[in-house]
Backbone as a printed PyTorch tensor [residue, N CA C, xyz], in Angstrom:
tensor([[[14.1720, 36.1540, -5.3740],
         [13.6340, 35.9310, -4.0390],
         [14.2720, 34.6850, -3.4300]],

        [[14.6110, 34.7650, -2.1710],
         [15.2810, 33.6500, -1.5050],
         [14.2940, 32.5490, -1.1280]],

        [[14.7880, 31.3540, -1.1790],
         [14.0060, 30.1700, -0.8360],
         [13.7350, 30.1310,  0.6720]],

        [[12.4940, 29.8210,  1.0490],
         [12.1270, 29.6810,  2.4580],
         [12.3410, 28.2240,  2.8660]],

        [[13.0670, 28.0390,  3.9420],
         [13.3280, 26.7150,  4.4820],
         [12.4440, 26.5100,  5.7060]],

        [[11.8350, 25.3370,  5.8010],
         [10.9520, 24.9990,  6.9260],
         [11.1780, 23.5440,  7.3280]],

        [[10.7510, 23.2570,  8.5390],
         [10.7330, 21.8630,  8.9740],
         [ 9.5540, 21.1620,  8.3200]],

        [[ 9.7130, 19.8840,  8.0730],
         [ 8.5830, 19.0780,  7.5970],
         [ 7.4840, 19.1820,  8.6450]],

        [[ 6.2500, 19.3310,  8.2400],
         [ 5.1820, 19.5900,  9.2070],
         [ 4.3580, 18.3730,  9.6120]],

        [[ 4.6090, 17.2340,  9.0340],
         [ 3.8110, 16.0520,  9.3710],
         [ 4.6110, 15.0730, 10.2190]],

        [[ 3.9370, 14.5600, 11.2560],
         [ 4.4890, 13.5290, 12.1290],
         [ 5.8490, 13.9000, 12.7020]],

        [[ 5.9570, 15.1470, 13.1360],
         [ 7.1970, 15.6530, 13.7130],
         [ 6.8390, 16.4350, 14.9730]],

        [[ 7.2040, 15.8980, 16.1160],
         [ 6.9310, 16.5390, 17.4010],
         [ 8.2620, 16.9290, 18.0370]],

        [[ 8.2990, 18.1270, 18.6510],
         [ 9.5320, 18.5580, 19.2860],
         [ 9.2490, 19.4460, 20.4860]],

        [[10.2060, 19.4590, 21.3900],
         [10.1180, 20.2670, 22.6080],
         [11.4780, 20.8620, 22.9130]],

        [[11.4590, 22.0840, 23.4370],
         [12.6770, 22.7220, 23.9330],
         [12.8320, 22.3360, 25.3980]],

        [[14.0100, 21.8220, 25.7370],
         [14.3080, 21.4200, 27.1110],
         [15.6950, 21.9270, 27.4860]],

        [[15.7450, 22.8410, 28.4410],
         [17.0120, 23.3580, 28.9540],
         [17.9320, 23.8630, 27.8450]],

        [[17.3570, 24.6120, 26.9030],
         [18.1550, 25.2110, 25.8360],
         [18.4680, 24.2910, 24.6690]],

        [[18.0250, 23.0640, 24.7360],
         [18.2380, 22.1160, 23.6460],
         [16.8800, 21.6890, 23.0980]],

        [[16.8930, 20.9880, 21.9820],
         [15.6560, 20.5160, 21.3450],
         [15.6730, 18.9950, 21.2950]],

        [[14.5410, 18.4010, 21.6480],
         [14.3520, 16.9600, 21.5190],
         [13.2210, 16.7590, 20.5180]],

        [[13.4620, 15.8950, 19.5290],
         [12.5300, 15.7050, 18.4190],
         [12.1220, 14.2400, 18.3350]],

        [[10.8440, 14.0070, 18.0810],
         [10.3510, 12.6770, 17.7390],
         [ 9.8770, 12.7390, 16.3000]],

        [[10.5300, 11.9770, 15.4440],
         [10.1170, 11.8470, 14.0520],
         [ 9.3030, 10.5630, 13.9720]],

        [[ 7.9810, 10.7070, 14.0120],
         [ 7.1040,  9.5360, 14.0260],
         [ 7.1900,  8.7470, 12.7310]],

        [[ 7.4940,  9.4090, 11.6260],
         [ 7.6110,  8.7250, 10.3440],
         [ 8.7420,  7.7020, 10.3790]],

        [[ 9.8690,  8.0930, 10.9590],
         [11.0380,  7.2070, 11.0080],
         [11.1660,  6.4910, 12.3480]],

        [[10.2100,  6.7390, 13.2660],
         [10.2820,  6.1790, 14.6230],
         [11.6630,  6.4360, 15.2310]],

        [[12.0410,  7.7100, 15.2490],
         [13.3860,  8.0780, 15.6530],
         [13.3600,  9.3310, 16.5290]],

        [[14.1740,  9.3070, 17.5980],
         [14.3710, 10.4860, 18.4290],
         [15.6530, 11.1750, 17.9900]],

        [[15.6320, 12.4990, 18.0200],
         [16.8080, 13.3030, 17.7010],
         [16.9610, 14.3580, 18.7870]],

        [[18.1620, 14.8740, 18.9370],
         [18.3530, 15.9880, 19.8600],
         [19.2900, 17.0010, 19.2130]],

        [[19.1080, 18.2540, 19.5990],
         [19.9170, 19.3510, 19.0670],
         [20.5740, 20.0870, 20.2330]],

        [[21.8080, 20.5070, 20.0400],
         [22.4700, 21.3420, 21.0330],
         [21.9360, 22.7690, 20.9220]],

        [[22.5410, 23.7110, 21.6350],
         [22.0450, 25.0890, 21.6350],
         [22.0830, 25.7140, 20.2450]],

        [[23.1170, 25.4440, 19.4840],
         [23.1980, 25.9800, 18.1230],
         [22.0710, 25.4070, 17.2680]],

        [[21.9080, 24.0960, 17.3220],
         [20.8290, 23.4480, 16.5850],
         [19.4630, 23.9290, 17.0250]],

        [[19.3110, 24.2110, 18.3270],
         [18.0250, 24.6760, 18.8540],
         [17.6530, 26.0360, 18.2710]],

        [[18.6330, 26.9200, 18.1370],
         [18.3780, 28.2380, 17.5400],
         [17.9170, 28.0690, 16.0950]],

        [[18.6060, 27.2280, 15.3520],
         [18.2420, 27.0020, 13.9510],
         [16.8980, 26.2950, 13.8300]],

        [[16.6770, 25.2920, 14.6550],
         [15.4390, 24.5220, 14.6240],
         [14.2270, 25.4300, 14.8470]],

        [[14.3220, 26.2890, 15.8590],
         [13.2190, 27.1960, 16.1600],
         [12.9390, 28.1390, 14.9900]],

        [[13.9860, 28.6310, 14.3570],
         [13.8090, 29.5110, 13.1950],
         [13.2050, 28.7460, 12.0260]],

        [[13.6330, 27.5160, 11.8240],
         [13.0850, 26.6960, 10.7410],
         [11.6240, 26.3210, 10.9890]],

        [[11.2260, 26.2270, 12.2360],
         [ 9.8290, 25.9350, 12.5570],
         [ 8.9240, 27.0590, 12.0590]],

        [[ 9.4270, 28.2820, 12.0550],
         [ 8.6790, 29.4400, 11.5760],
         [ 8.8510, 29.6470, 10.0740]],

        [[ 9.9670, 29.1750,  9.5420],
         [10.3230, 29.3960,  8.1430],
         [11.3190, 30.5330,  8.0510]],

        [[12.4150, 30.3100,  7.3710],
         [13.4660, 31.3220,  7.2580],
         [14.2850, 31.0580,  6.0010]],

        [[14.9190, 32.1030,  5.5100],
         [15.8350, 31.9430,  4.3830],
         [17.2050, 31.5420,  4.9130]],

        [[18.0480, 31.0640,  4.0390],
         [19.4140, 30.7140,  4.4130],
         [20.1210, 31.9410,  4.9800]],

        [[19.9240, 33.0810,  4.3430],
         [20.5650, 34.3150,  4.7870],
         [20.1180, 34.7070,  6.1940]],

        [[18.8360, 34.5450,  6.4790],
         [18.3250, 34.8490,  7.8220],
         [18.9220, 33.9140,  8.8640]],

        [[19.0720, 32.6530,  8.4990],
         [19.6410, 31.6780,  9.4310],
         [21.1150, 31.9690,  9.7120]],

        [[21.8650, 32.3230,  8.6780],
         [23.2670, 32.6890,  8.8740],
         [23.3550, 33.9040,  9.7930]],

        [[22.5400, 34.9110,  9.5440],
         [22.5460, 36.1220, 10.3680],
         [22.2100, 35.8080, 11.8200]],

        [[21.2760, 34.8980, 12.0340],
         [20.8860, 34.5020, 13.3910],
         [22.0560, 33.8440, 14.1150]],

        [[22.8010, 32.9970, 13.4260],
         [23.9770, 32.3690, 14.0440],
         [25.0380, 33.4040, 14.3910]],

        [[25.3050, 34.3120, 13.4710],
         [26.3170, 35.3510, 13.7020],
         [25.9170, 36.1930, 14.9120]],

        [[24.6610, 36.5930, 14.9640],
         [24.1630, 37.4400, 16.0470],
         [24.1610, 36.7140, 17.3980]],

        [[23.7040, 35.4760, 17.4060],
         [23.5320, 34.7410, 18.6570],
         [24.8520, 34.2360, 19.2300]],

        [[25.7440, 33.7780, 18.3600],
         [26.9580, 33.1120, 18.8350],
         [28.2450, 33.8810, 18.5630]],

        [[28.1370, 35.0730, 17.9870],
         [29.3000, 35.9150, 17.7300],
         [30.3870, 35.1600, 16.9530]],

        [[29.9690, 34.5310, 15.8600],
         [30.9050, 33.8600, 14.9490],
         [30.9380, 34.6380, 13.6460]],

        [[31.9620, 34.4200, 12.8410],
         [32.0290, 35.1200, 11.5680],
         [31.0580, 34.4850, 10.5690]],

        [[30.7400, 35.2230,  9.5420],
         [29.7510, 34.7910,  8.5540],
         [30.1510, 33.5000,  7.8500]],

        [[31.4230, 33.3610,  7.5120],
         [31.8810, 32.1560,  6.8080],
         [31.6930, 30.9120,  7.6780]],

        [[32.0220, 31.0080,  8.9560],
         [31.8520, 29.8730,  9.8700],
         [30.3760, 29.5530, 10.0390]],

        [[29.5640, 30.5870, 10.2260],
         [28.1180, 30.3840, 10.3900],
         [27.5270, 29.7180,  9.1520]],

        [[27.9250, 30.1650,  7.9650],
         [27.4070, 29.5970,  6.7180],
         [27.8150, 28.1380,  6.5720]],

        [[29.0640, 27.8240,  6.8790],
         [29.5480, 26.4430,  6.7780],
         [28.7930, 25.5290,  7.7490]],

        [[28.6340, 25.9880,  8.9950],
         [27.9310, 25.1790,  9.9900],
         [26.4540, 25.0220,  9.6270]],

        [[25.8450, 26.0900,  9.1340],
         [24.4450, 26.0160,  8.7150],
         [24.2650, 25.0200,  7.5840]],

        [[25.1280, 25.0780,  6.5840],
         [25.0050, 24.1600,  5.4510],
         [25.1170, 22.7030,  5.8940]],

        [[25.9980, 22.4270,  6.8360],
         [26.1300, 21.0590,  7.3570],
         [24.8510, 20.6480,  8.0910]],

        [[24.2890, 21.5520,  8.8740],
         [23.0550, 21.2730,  9.6120],
         [21.8970, 21.0190,  8.6490]],

        [[21.7590, 21.8710,  7.6430],
         [20.6780, 21.7050,  6.6640],
         [20.8340, 20.4080,  5.8820]],

        [[22.0560, 20.0630,  5.5490],
         [22.3160, 18.8040,  4.8380],
         [21.8870, 17.6110,  5.6870]],

        [[22.1820, 17.6560,  6.9740],
         [21.7900, 16.5690,  7.8800],
         [20.2650, 16.4810,  7.9760]],

        [[19.5920, 17.6220,  8.0630],
         [18.1190, 17.6080,  8.1270],
         [17.5280, 17.0550,  6.8380]],

        [[18.0740, 17.4570,  5.7080],
         [17.5800, 16.9440,  4.4230],
         [17.7930, 15.4440,  4.3080]],

        [[18.9290, 14.9560,  4.7640],
         [19.2150, 13.5220,  4.6860],
         [18.2090, 12.7170,  5.4940]],

        [[17.6790, 13.3160,  6.5570],
         [16.6850, 12.6410,  7.3990],
         [15.2460, 12.9470,  6.9570]],

        [[15.1040, 13.7250,  5.8830],
         [13.7680, 14.0520,  5.3750],
         [12.9960, 15.0170,  6.2640]],

        [[13.7100, 15.8600,  7.0100],
         [13.0560, 16.7640,  7.9460],
         [12.8870, 18.1820,  7.4290]],

        [[13.4390, 18.4860,  6.2720],
         [13.4500, 19.8390,  5.7620],
         [12.5700, 19.9670,  4.5270]],

        [[11.8070, 21.0510,  4.4810],
         [10.9860, 21.3710,  3.3050],
         [11.4520, 22.7060,  2.7510]],

        [[11.4890, 22.8070,  1.4490],
         [11.8990, 24.0660,  0.8010],
         [10.7220, 24.6160,  0.0030]],

        [[10.5820, 25.9470,  0.0650],
         [ 9.4830, 26.5950, -0.6700],
         [ 9.9870, 27.8260, -1.3860]]])
């Protein structure tokens, strides 16, 4: 069974604005923003998704090949983990 990836659920507020995401991480007292690609992933992570589902969403939404989508997703997930924003289940 694939691991479900989610956003950390405590002290994390976010809003979609004009196709992008703006995040307030109250724990780190830090604002973050995501472009359209990040916004698609962020919204899916808010609901919980597997890595495979996230790759498929990128391929479908942005018409990129699977290898590119997987590479970009892994970089995005690594950045979220480094900031303590990602939970795995």
